[in-house]
C-alpha positions as CSV (number, residue, x, y, z in Angstrom):
1,M,90.3,87.7,122.7
2,T,87.6,90.4,123.1
3,T,89.5,92.8,120.9
4,L,90.0,90.2,118.2
5,K,86.3,89.2,118.3
6,T,85.2,92.8,118.2
7,L,87.5,93.6,115.2
8,L,86.3,90.5,113.4
9,G,82.8,91.7,114.0
10,T,83.5,95.1,112.4
11,I,85.1,93.5,109.4
12,R,81.9,91.4,108.8
13,L,83.7,88.4,107.3
14,P,80.8,86.8,105.5
15,F,80.2,90.1,103.5
16,L,83.8,89.8,102.1
17,L,82.7,87.1,99.7
18,L,81.3,89.8,97.5
19,T,84.8,91.1,96.7
20,P,86.3,88.1,94.9
21,A,83.1,87.6,93.1
22,C,83.2,91.2,91.7
23,V,86.9,91.3,91.0
24,S,86.7,88.0,89.2
25,V,84.8,89.7,86.3
26,G,87.8,92.0,85.7
27,I,90.1,89.1,85.8
28,G,87.8,87.3,83.4
29,T,87.7,90.1,80.8
30,A,91.5,90.3,81.0
31,Y,91.9,86.6,80.4
32,W,89.3,86.7,77.6
33,Q,91.2,89.4,75.8
34,T,94.8,88.3,76.4
35,G,94.6,84.5,77.1
36,T,97.0,84.9,80.0
37,L,97.2,86.2,83.5
38,N,100.0,87.4,85.8
39,G,99.4,85.3,89.0
40,F,101.3,87.8,91.2
41,Y,99.2,90.7,90.0
42,V,96.0,88.7,90.5
43,L,97.0,88.0,94.1
44,L,97.8,91.7,94.8
45,I,94.5,92.7,93.1
46,I,92.5,90.4,95.4
47,I,94.4,91.5,98.5
48,G,94.0,95.2,97.7
49,A,90.3,94.8,96.9
50,L,89.7,92.8,100.2
51,S,91.6,95.5,102.2
52,A,89.4,98.1,100.6
53,H,86.2,96.2,101.5
54,I,87.4,95.7,105.1
55,S,88.3,99.4,105.3
56,V,84.9,100.6,104.2
57,N,83.1,98.1,106.5
58,V,85.1,99.2,109.5
59,F,84.8,102.9,108.8
60,N,81.0,102.3,108.5
61,E,80.9,100.5,111.8
62,Y,83.0,103.2,113.5
63,F,80.9,106.1,112.3
64,D,77.6,104.3,112.9
65,A,78.7,103.6,116.5
66,K,79.7,107.3,116.9
67,S,76.4,108.5,115.6
68,D,74.5,106.1,117.9
69,L,72.8,104.7,114.7
70,D,73.6,101.1,115.8
71,S,71.4,101.4,118.8
72,K,68.5,102.4,116.7
73,T,68.6,99.9,113.9
74,I,66.8,96.6,113.8
75,R,69.6,94.1,113.1
76,T,69.2,91.5,110.4
77,P,71.7,89.0,108.9
78,F,72.2,91.4,106.1
79,S,71.8,94.9,107.5
80,G,71.8,97.0,110.7
81,G,75.5,96.7,111.5
82,S,77.3,94.0,113.5
83,G,76.8,95.6,117.0
84,A,80.4,94.8,117.8
85,L,81.3,98.4,118.8
86,Q,78.0,98.9,120.4
87,A,78.9,96.0,122.8
88,N,82.5,97.2,123.2
89,P,82.6,101.0,122.7
90,S,86.1,101.2,124.3
91,L,87.5,99.6,121.2
92,S,86.2,102.2,118.8
93,N,89.6,103.8,118.3
94,V,91.2,100.4,117.7
95,A,88.6,99.8,115.0
96,L,89.4,103.2,113.5
97,R,93.1,102.3,113.3
98,L,92.2,99.0,111.6
99,A,90.1,101.0,109.0
100,W,93.1,103.2,108.3
101,L,95.5,100.3,108.2
102,T,93.5,98.4,105.6
103,F,93.0,101.7,103.7
104,G,96.8,102.0,103.7
105,I,97.3,98.5,102.4
106,T,95.0,99.2,99.5
107,A,96.8,102.6,98.8
108,Q,100.2,100.9,98.9
109,I,99.1,98.3,96.4
110,G,97.7,101.0,94.2
111,I,100.9,103.0,94.4
112,Y,102.9,99.9,93.4
113,F,100.6,99.3,90.3
114,V,100.9,103.0,89.3
115,S,104.7,102.8,89.5
116,E,104.7,99.6,87.4
117,L,102.0,100.4,84.9
118,G,101.7,104.2,84.6
119,W,99.7,107.1,85.8
120,Q,96.6,106.1,83.8
121,L,95.5,104.0,86.8
122,L,95.9,106.9,89.2
123,P,92.4,108.6,88.7
124,L,90.6,105.3,89.2
125,G,92.6,104.6,92.4
126,L,92.1,108.0,93.8
127,L,88.4,107.9,93.2
128,G,88.3,104.5,94.9
129,L,90.2,105.7,98.0
130,L,88.0,108.8,98.2
131,L,84.9,106.6,98.2
132,L,86.3,104.4,101.0
133,V,86.7,107.3,103.5
134,T,83.7,109.4,102.5
135,Y,80.9,106.9,101.9
136,T,79.5,106.9,105.4
137,T,80.2,110.5,106.1
138,W,79.0,112.1,102.8
139,W,77.5,109.8,100.1
140,V,74.8,108.4,102.4
141,Y,73.3,111.8,102.8
142,N,72.4,112.1,99.1
143,P,69.8,109.6,97.8
144,W,71.2,109.3,94.3
145,L,74.9,109.3,95.3
146,C,74.1,106.8,98.0
147,L,72.4,104.6,95.3
148,I,75.3,104.6,92.8
149,A,78.3,104.6,95.3
150,P,78.3,100.8,96.2
151,G,78.0,99.8,92.5
152,L,80.6,102.2,91.5
153,G,83.1,100.9,94.0
154,F,82.5,97.2,93.5
155,G,81.5,97.4,89.8
156,V,83.2,99.9,87.6
157,L,86.2,100.6,89.8
158,M,87.1,97.1,90.8
159,V,86.4,95.5,87.4
160,A,88.0,98.2,85.3
161,G,90.9,98.5,87.7
162,A,91.6,94.7,87.7
163,H,91.4,94.6,83.9
164,F,93.8,97.5,83.6
165,V,96.4,96.0,86.0
166,L,96.3,92.7,84.0
167,T,96.3,94.1,80.5
168,G,97.9,97.6,80.8
169,E,94.9,99.3,79.3
170,Y,91.3,100.3,79.8
171,S,88.8,98.3,77.7
172,S,85.2,98.8,76.6
173,V,84.7,95.1,77.2
174,A,85.7,95.5,80.9
175,F,83.4,98.6,81.2
176,V,80.4,96.7,79.7
177,A,81.1,93.6,81.9
178,S,81.3,95.9,85.0
179,L,77.8,97.3,84.4
180,P,75.8,94.2,85.6
181,V,78.0,94.1,88.7
182,T,77.5,97.8,89.3
183,L,73.7,97.5,89.0
184,L,73.5,94.4,91.2
185,V,75.7,95.8,94.0
186,S,73.8,99.1,94.1
187,G,70.6,97.0,94.3
188,L,72.1,94.9,97.1
189,L,72.6,98.0,99.3
190,L,69.3,99.5,98.2
191,L,67.3,96.5,99.5
192,N,69.4,96.3,102.7
193,Q,68.4,99.9,103.4
194,F,64.7,98.9,103.7
195,P,64.8,97.8,107.4
196,D,66.9,100.8,108.4
197,V,64.6,103.6,107.1
198,E,63.5,105.0,110.5
199,A,66.9,104.7,112.1
200,D,68.8,106.3,109.2
201,E,66.3,109.1,108.9
202,S,66.7,109.9,112.6
203,I,70.3,110.9,112.0
204,G,69.7,112.8,108.7
205,R,70.6,110.1,106.1
206,K,68.7,110.4,102.8
207,H,68.8,107.2,100.8
208,L,66.2,106.1,98.3
209,P,63.8,104.2,100.5
210,I,63.6,107.3,102.7
211,V,63.0,109.7,99.8
212,L,60.9,107.6,97.5
213,G,59.3,105.1,99.8
214,F,59.4,101.3,99.7
215,Q,57.2,100.7,96.7
216,N,59.0,103.1,94.4
217,S,62.4,101.8,95.6
218,A,61.3,98.3,94.9
219,W,60.6,99.3,91.3
220,V,64.0,100.9,91.1
221,L,65.5,97.6,92.3
222,G,63.4,95.7,89.7
223,G,64.7,98.1,87.0
224,F,68.2,97.4,88.0
225,Y,67.7,93.7,87.8
226,L,66.1,94.0,84.3
227,L,68.9,96.2,83.1
228,T,71.5,93.7,84.4
229,Y,70.1,91.0,82.2
230,L,69.4,93.2,79.2
231,I,73.0,94.5,79.2
232,V,74.3,90.9,79.1
233,I,71.9,89.9,76.3
234,I,72.6,92.9,74.2
235,S,76.4,92.7,74.8
236,V,76.4,89.1,73.6
237,L,74.3,90.0,70.5
238,L,76.7,92.7,69.7
239,K,79.6,90.3,70.3
240,I,81.1,92.5,73.0
241,L,80.9,89.5,75.4
242,P,81.1,85.8,74.5
243,I,77.9,83.9,74.2
244,Y,78.8,81.8,77.3
245,C,78.1,84.9,79.4
246,L,74.4,84.1,78.9
247,L,75.0,81.6,81.7
248,S,74.5,84.6,84.1
249,L,70.8,84.7,83.1
250,A,70.4,81.5,85.2
251,T,70.1,83.8,88.3
252,A,66.9,85.5,87.0
253,P,64.6,83.5,89.3
254,L,66.6,84.8,92.3
255,A,66.1,88.3,91.0
256,W,62.4,87.8,90.6
257,K,62.1,86.5,94.2
258,A,64.1,89.4,95.6
259,F,62.0,91.9,93.6
260,Y,58.7,90.3,94.6
261,G,59.8,90.3,98.3
262,A,60.8,94.0,98.1
263,K,57.6,94.9,96.4
264,S,55.5,93.0,99.0
265,F,57.3,94.7,101.9
266,K,54.9,96.5,104.2
267,G,57.3,97.1,107.1
268,N,57.4,93.4,108.0
269,I,61.1,92.9,108.4
270,P,61.0,89.1,109.0
271,Q,59.1,88.8,105.7
272,L,61.8,90.8,103.9
273,I,64.8,88.7,105.1
274,P,64.3,85.9,102.5
275,A,64.3,88.5,99.7
276,M,67.5,90.0,101.1
277,G,69.1,86.5,101.1
278,M,68.1,86.0,97.5
279,N,69.6,89.4,96.7
280,V,72.9,88.4,98.3
281,A,73.0,85.1,96.4
282,L,72.2,87.0,93.2
283,N,75.2,89.3,93.8
284,L,77.6,86.4,94.4
285,I,76.5,84.0,91.7
286,T,75.9,86.3,88.7
287,P,79.4,87.8,88.6
288,L,80.9,84.3,88.9
289,L,78.8,83.0,86.0
290,L,79.9,86.0,84.0
291,T,83.5,85.1,84.8
292,I,82.9,81.5,83.8
293,G,81.4,82.7,80.6
294,L,84.4,84.9,79.8
295,I,86.8,82.0,80.6
296,L,84.9,79.6,78.4
297,G,84.9,82.2,75.7
298,T,88.7,82.0,75.4
299,S,88.7,78.2,74.6
């Protein structure tokens, strides 16, 4: 029971809600362009994406426990690690095996799709797998790579990959639709780094709040939010996306509240938590509204 509880902690189940929200956009662009979906492929896409998310979460927990970062962070509902391996360090190797197991599931699903659909999917898949295993050990030590990596994985790679699997081709529509997701997810991780600055800096990490400070990082976050909505508006005006995608603008008040909370942050972590919650809601609701807009656009 202890082993199961610890592994579930490293998986961080509530965080997995982000995956279907992001993948749904690629499914939506495929449906908008073709008017049909392969249900078996949709299921495999979701399983592969969830396995990838679990893998990166567990790798992150494992390496953070090994570096002793978990003992230095101030834990919040949205950041600072689960503390599962800190409480049960003897299960670290079991967690590492889980990370590699879920990595393998994602890789096997990718190999299946490449064999069925062609080599064109291979570069996207290889980049995704590389990101899984190197994010915590490499990307987080460069502020700009650390900034783009989460959005790249959950945005461009997941959305474009899902679209390709369901249509057999890459699409400018899928790429454009992936950009709001990319910006939002990178913003999600950016704000979650605010409470961890001292702990992360102590082990040599160099993300944006460490390099630029809280105020400048908050403005970057606000810029990401603004670009998210501008891309949707411009894409609709250019008829790249259906007009119903403007539904996603309904989350703008959440973006404002998250930005205002980040900009007001003066090291008061309890004060920041509501903004972090708004940021999570923004990341879950906006992609789903985009997907709904794409589906409505086919009718």
